[in-house]
DOROKOL-33583 format. One line per field, with one value per residue (C-alpha): residue number from 1; x negated, y negated, z. Coordinates in Angstrom, 1 decimal, padded with zeros to 4 digits. Example, Ala and Ser with C-alpha at 12.3 -4.5 7.8 and 13.67 -1.06 7.14 Angstrom:
BEGIN
pos 1|2
u -012.3|-013.7
v 004.5|001.1
w 007.8|007.1
***
This chain:
BEGIN
pos 1|2|3|4|5|6|7|8|9|10|11|12|13|14|15|16|17|18|19|20|21|22|23|24|25|26|27|28|29|30|31|32|33|34|35|36|37|38|39|40|41|42|43|44|45|46|47|48|49|50|51|52|53|54|55|56|57|58|59|60|61|62|63|64|65|66|67|68|69|70|71|72|73|74|75|76|77|78|79|80|81|82|83|84|85|86|87|88|89|90|91|92|93|94|95|96|97|98|99|100|101|102|103|104|105|106|107|108|109|110|111|112|113|114|115|116|117|118|119|120|121|122|123|124|125|126|127|128|129|130|131|132|133|134|135|136|137|138|139|140|141|142|143|144|145|146|147|148|149|150|151|152|153|154|155|156|157|158|159|160|161|162|163|164|165|166|167|168|169|170|171|172|173|174|175|176|177|178|179|180|181|182|183|184|185|186|187|188|189|190|191|192|193|194|195|196|197|198|199|200|201|202|203|204|205|206|207|208|209|210|211|212|213|214|215|216|217|218|219|220|221|222|223|224|225|226|227|228|229|230|231|232|233|234|235|236|237|238|239|240|241|242|243|244|245|246|247|248|249|250|251|252|253|254|255|256|257|258|259|260|261|262|263|264|265|266|267|268|269|270|271|272|273|274|275|276|277|278|279|280|281|282|283|284|285|286|287|288|289|290|291|292|293|294|295|296|297|298|299|300|301|302|303|304|305|306|307|308|309|310|311|312|313|314|315|316|317|318|319|320|321|322|323|324|325|326|327|328|329|330|331|332|333|334|335|336|337|338|339|340|341|342|343|344|345|346|347|348|349|350|351|352|353|354|355|356|357|358|359|360
u -050.2|-046.7|-045.4|-041.7|-040.6|-037.1|-035.5|-033.3|-029.6|-028.1|-024.8|-022.2|-018.7|-016.2|-015.2|-018.9|-019.9|-016.5|-015.3|-018.9|-019.0|-021.0|-021.9|-019.6|-021.9|-020.7|-017.4|-014.4|-014.5|-018.1|-016.7|-015.5|-019.1|-020.4|-017.5|-018.4|-022.2|-021.5|-019.5|-022.7|-024.5|-028.2|-030.3|-033.6|-036.3|-039.5|-041.9|-045.6|-045.3|-047.1|-044.9|-046.6|-045.6|-042.2|-041.2|-040.0|-037.7|-036.4|-035.7|-034.0|-031.8|-030.8|-030.1|-027.6|-026.3|-026.8|-024.4|-026.8|-029.8|-033.0|-035.3|-038.5|-041.1|-044.5|-046.5|-049.3|-048.1|-049.1|-047.6|-044.2|-044.2|-044.8|-042.7|-039.5|-039.8|-040.2|-037.0|-035.0|-036.1|-035.2|-032.0|-033.2|-032.3|-034.6|-035.0|-031.9|-034.1|-037.6|-039.7|-043.2|-046.1|-047.0|-044.8|-045.4|-044.8|-041.8|-040.4|-041.3|-038.9|-036.3|-035.8|-034.7|-033.4|-032.1|-028.4|-027.1|-026.3|-025.5|-026.9|-025.0|-028.4|-029.5|-028.7|-031.4|-034.1|-036.2|-035.0|-038.4|-037.9|-034.7|-034.5|-031.0|-029.6|-031.4|-035.0|-035.6|-038.8|-038.8|-042.0|-044.3|-047.8|-051.0|-053.9|-057.2|-060.7|-062.2|-065.7|-068.0|-068.3|-071.5|-073.3|-071.9|-072.1|-069.3|-071.8|-072.2|-068.9|-067.2|-064.3|-062.9|-063.5|-066.4|-068.0|-068.0|-069.4|-072.1|-073.1|-073.2|-075.0|-077.5|-078.8|-078.2|-080.5|-078.5|-075.1|-075.9|-072.9|-071.6|-068.5|-065.5|-062.0|-059.3|-060.2|-057.9|-057.6|-056.5|-054.5|-051.5|-051.3|-055.2|-054.6|-051.5|-053.6|-056.6|-054.1|-052.7|-056.2|-056.9|-053.8|-054.7|-058.5|-059.6|-063.2|-062.0|-064.5|-067.4|-066.1|-066.1|-069.5|-070.8|-069.1|-070.2|-073.7|-074.5|-072.3|-068.8|-067.7|-064.2|-061.4|-057.7|-056.4|-056.5|-057.1|-060.4|-061.8|-060.9|-062.7|-065.8|-066.2|-065.6|-068.3|-070.7|-071.0|-069.5|-069.8|-067.0|-063.7|-061.4|-057.7|-056.9|-053.2|-053.1|-050.5|-052.6|-055.7|-054.4|-052.9|-056.4|-058.2|-056.1|-057.6|-061.0|-063.3|-065.5|-063.0|-062.7|-059.9|-060.4|-057.5|-059.2|-058.8|-058.9|-055.6|-054.2|-051.9|-048.7|-047.4|-043.8|-042.9|-040.1|-037.0|-034.2|-031.3|-031.5|-028.7|-028.3|-028.5|-026.6|-026.0|-025.2|-023.3|-026.1|-028.5|-026.6|-026.5|-030.2|-031.2|-029.0|-030.5|-034.0|-033.2|-031.3|-032.6|-032.7|-034.4|-036.8|-037.5|-038.6|-040.8|-042.6|-043.0|-043.3|-044.6|-046.7|-045.4|-044.8|-041.0|-039.7|-037.1|-038.0|-035.8|-037.2|-038.8|-042.4|-044.6|-045.1|-042.7|-042.5|-042.2|-045.0|-047.5|-046.6|-047.4|-050.7|-051.9|-050.0|-050.3|-053.1|-050.3|-049.3|-046.4|-046.3|-042.8|-040.2|-039.4|-040.3|-043.7|-045.0|-044.8|-047.1|-050.2|-048.5|-048.3|-050.6|-053.0|-053.2|-053.8|-056.6|-058.1|-058.1|-059.7|-062.4|-063.2|-063.0|-065.4|-067.9|-067.8|-068.3|-070.9|-068.6
v -022.2|-023.2|-026.3|-026.6|-030.2|-031.1|-034.5|-035.1|-035.6|-039.1|-039.9|-041.1|-042.6|-040.1|-042.0|-042.6|-041.5|-040.4|-041.4|-042.4|-044.1|-042.3|-043.2|-042.3|-039.3|-037.7|-035.5|-036.8|-033.7|-034.7|-036.0|-032.5|-031.1|-033.8|-032.9|-029.1|-030.1|-031.9|-028.8|-026.7|-029.1|-028.6|-027.7|-025.6|-026.6|-024.6|-026.8|-027.4|-031.1|-032.0|-033.5|-036.8|-037.3|-035.8|-037.8|-041.0|-038.9|-036.9|-040.0|-041.7|-038.7|-038.6|-042.2|-041.6|-038.3|-038.2|-035.2|-033.0|-031.8|-031.2|-028.1|-028.7|-026.1|-027.2|-024.3|-023.7|-022.4|-018.8|-018.6|-020.0|-017.6|-014.6|-015.7|-016.3|-013.4|-011.2|-012.8|-012.3|-008.6|-008.1|-010.2|-012.2|-016.0|-018.2|-021.5|-023.0|-025.2|-024.3|-027.3|-026.4|-028.0|-024.5|-024.8|-021.1|-019.2|-021.7|-020.7|-017.0|-017.2|-019.4|-016.8|-014.2|-016.2|-019.7|-020.7|-022.3|-025.9|-028.8|-031.8|-034.9|-036.6|-034.2|-036.9|-039.2|-036.7|-035.8|-032.5|-030.8|-031.1|-029.1|-025.2|-023.8|-026.0|-023.8|-025.4|-029.0|-030.9|-033.6|-035.7|-036.9|-036.4|-036.8|-034.6|-036.6|-036.5|-038.1|-039.3|-040.8|-044.5|-045.0|-042.0|-041.9|-045.4|-046.8|-046.4|-042.7|-041.7|-039.2|-040.4|-036.9|-033.1|-032.8|-035.9|-034.2|-030.9|-032.8|-034.8|-031.6|-029.2|-032.2|-032.4|-029.2|-030.1|-033.2|-031.6|-028.2|-027.5|-031.1|-030.4|-029.1|-028.0|-025.4|-021.7|-020.3|-017.0|-018.6|-021.5|-020.9|-024.6|-024.3|-021.3|-022.9|-026.0|-023.9|-022.0|-025.3|-026.6|-023.5|-024.5|-028.3|-027.7|-025.5|-025.7|-024.8|-022.0|-024.3|-026.8|-024.3|-023.1|-026.7|-027.7|-024.2|-024.4|-026.0|-023.8|-025.1|-025.5|-024.0|-025.3|-024.2|-027.9|-031.4|-032.8|-030.8|-031.7|-035.4|-035.3|-033.5|-036.2|-039.1|-037.7|-037.2|-033.5|-033.2|-036.0|-035.2|-033.3|-032.4|-031.3|-033.3|-034.3|-037.9|-039.1|-037.9|-039.3|-042.7|-042.7|-041.9|-044.4|-047.4|-046.9|-045.2|-047.5|-044.6|-042.7|-043.6|-042.1|-041.2|-040.4|-038.3|-039.8|-036.7|-035.4|-035.7|-032.8|-034.0|-031.6|-031.8|-030.3|-027.8|-027.7|-025.1|-024.0|-020.3|-018.2|-016.8|-020.3|-020.3|-023.8|-024.3|-027.5|-029.1|-027.8|-029.5|-032.8|-032.8|-031.8|-034.6|-037.1|-036.1|-036.4|-039.6|-043.3|-043.9|-040.8|-041.0|-044.8|-043.5|-040.7|-043.3|-046.3|-044.7|-041.2|-042.2|-039.2|-040.6|-040.5|-038.0|-040.9|-044.2|-046.6|-046.8|-050.0|-050.6|-048.5|-045.3|-043.5|-041.8|-045.2|-046.8|-044.2|-043.8|-047.4|-047.1|-043.7|-043.3|-040.1|-038.7|-037.5|-033.9|-032.9|-029.3|-028.1|-026.7|-023.6|-019.7|-020.5|-021.0|-017.2|-016.4|-016.3|-014.6|-011.4|-009.1|-008.5|-011.9|-013.3|-010.6|-011.3|-015.1|-014.8|-012.7|-014.9|-017.9|-016.6|-015.2|-018.7|-020.5|-017.9|-017.0
w -050.1|-050.3|-048.6|-047.5|-047.6|-046.3|-046.4|-043.3|-043.7|-043.6|-041.5|-043.8|-043.7|-044.8|-047.9|-049.1|-052.6|-053.8|-057.2|-058.5|-061.9|-064.4|-068.0|-071.0|-071.9|-068.5|-068.8|-067.0|-064.6|-063.3|-060.1|-059.5|-060.1|-057.4|-055.0|-055.1|-054.9|-051.7|-050.3|-051.1|-049.1|-050.3|-053.3|-053.0|-055.6|-056.4|-058.0|-058.9|-058.5|-055.4|-052.5|-052.8|-056.4|-056.0|-052.8|-054.6|-056.8|-053.8|-051.8|-054.6|-055.1|-051.4|-051.4|-054.2|-053.0|-049.2|-048.6|-050.6|-048.4|-050.5|-049.5|-051.6|-052.1|-053.4|-054.7|-057.2|-060.6|-060.2|-056.6|-057.9|-060.6|-058.5|-055.7|-057.9|-060.0|-057.0|-055.2|-058.5|-058.5|-054.9|-055.0|-052.2|-051.7|-054.1|-055.7|-057.2|-059.6|-061.0|-061.9|-063.1|-065.0|-066.2|-069.3|-070.6|-067.4|-066.7|-070.2|-069.6|-066.3|-068.2|-070.9|-068.4|-065.5|-066.5|-066.7|-069.6|-068.7|-071.2|-069.3|-070.0|-070.1|-073.1|-075.8|-074.4|-074.4|-077.6|-079.4|-078.8|-075.0|-074.8|-075.2|-075.8|-072.9|-070.4|-069.9|-070.2|-070.5|-067.8|-068.2|-071.0|-069.5|-071.4|-070.3|-070.2|-069.5|-066.4|-065.7|-062.9|-064.1|-061.9|-063.5|-067.1|-068.9|-071.1|-074.2|-073.8|-072.5|-074.8|-077.1|-078.0|-077.6|-080.1|-078.5|-075.1|-076.4|-078.1|-075.1|-072.8|-075.3|-076.0|-072.6|-070.6|-067.8|-067.0|-067.3|-065.7|-063.2|-063.9|-066.2|-064.6|-065.8|-064.8|-064.4|-066.8|-065.0|-061.6|-062.9|-065.1|-066.3|-067.0|-069.1|-070.9|-071.7|-073.1|-075.2|-076.5|-077.2|-079.4|-081.5|-081.9|-082.3|-085.2|-083.8|-080.3|-079.7|-080.7|-078.2|-075.4|-076.3|-076.2|-072.8|-071.5|-072.4|-069.2|-067.0|-066.5|-063.0|-062.8|-060.4|-059.8|-059.1|-060.5|-057.0|-056.5|-059.8|-059.2|-055.9|-057.4|-060.1|-057.8|-055.3|-058.3|-057.6|-061.2|-064.0|-066.1|-066.1|-069.0|-069.3|-066.2|-065.9|-066.7|-064.2|-061.4|-063.0|-063.5|-060.0|-058.5|-060.8|-059.5|-056.1|-056.8|-058.9|-059.6|-061.6|-065.5|-067.6|-071.2|-073.7|-076.4|-079.8|-081.8|-080.1|-076.5|-075.6|-073.9|-071.1|-070.2|-066.6|-067.3|-065.2|-065.4|-063.1|-061.8|-063.2|-059.7|-058.0|-054.6|-055.0|-058.7|-058.6|-056.5|-058.9|-061.9|-060.1|-059.1|-062.7|-064.2|-061.8|-062.6|-066.3|-065.9|-066.6|-062.9|-061.9|-064.8|-063.8|-060.4|-061.9|-064.3|-062.0|-058.5|-059.0|-062.0|-064.1|-067.5|-068.6|-071.3|-072.1|-074.2|-072.3|-068.7|-067.4|-068.3|-070.6|-068.9|-071.1|-074.7|-076.1|-074.4|-074.7|-078.5|-078.9|-077.1|-078.4|-081.7|-083.6|-081.3|-079.2|-079.4|-077.3|-076.4|-077.4|-075.0|-076.9|-077.2|-079.1|-075.6|-074.9|-077.6|-075.5|-072.5|-074.3|-072.5|-075.5|-076.7|-073.1|-072.5|-075.8|-075.5|-072.0|-073.3|-076.2|-073.8|-071.2|-074.0|-075.5|-072.1|-071.0|-068.1
***
């Protein structure tokens, strides 16, 4: 169910936030963009990033740009896609910005509906994270495994995908209905991660047969999977979004986090400005803030979503994670290759193969 989140407007002196200083990468006329954004007075964001994680970024944006009201709609990936595409078809008012963790469905929207905008922050981002100056990767998030530390010992916890498959298939009775992951038919991000797994893992269907041999428990959200692993209802979850897992693990001593040592997929939430945005300048200002060092620092250190940049404070960014995990990191590129598995035949064939392997 969608959630609408609105940050209250602040009262300002008339001269506040005029003539802001920006870095040398910003064009001289950027003050005019901000001025027009202030006149527009708001920006509407459609997002899959839950409100709790997004809140520090939204508050930091409001502190810097208090004349721009933010209306933030927190939806699951399938709901966002269906709502946005329906509004575009009907001409109804819609999101100025889409910000989605479902990279493939976001790219599918971007190829048709994204405005071209060359953000002045683009020079600070990896080349693979930008598509035609329309779609931008905004985070650098490992996908991880989680496990119940009280019920799975350190000695037996899996180190990689083949370990997990061997552990489950080697003791079906113990792990029956105890391993959880996304339902790839109900979760767009779950489908995308499964498709990307199949690219990285030449033995992917064998992996699915292994983990599926004890009846996989399928869910549509990371939060539900973490709750079930914490309670002991499930013992292990895989393809969990790492930022959410690490945040939970800091306050829940039962949750353990595993970065697979064969490969660790890196998801990057895609953001784009709608070509039909009612508040195009406010959308530009928000996107630039989201990609800026200041915005990325908030993402990394307050929202616990790893930064796509390599120059933020701490190690929750490209540089820090690369030092920690090295060549096992496999970023999913922001480009049209994401669309391959969305073609109808390929999608249906993949789901059929997946369900056959998983005995679903």
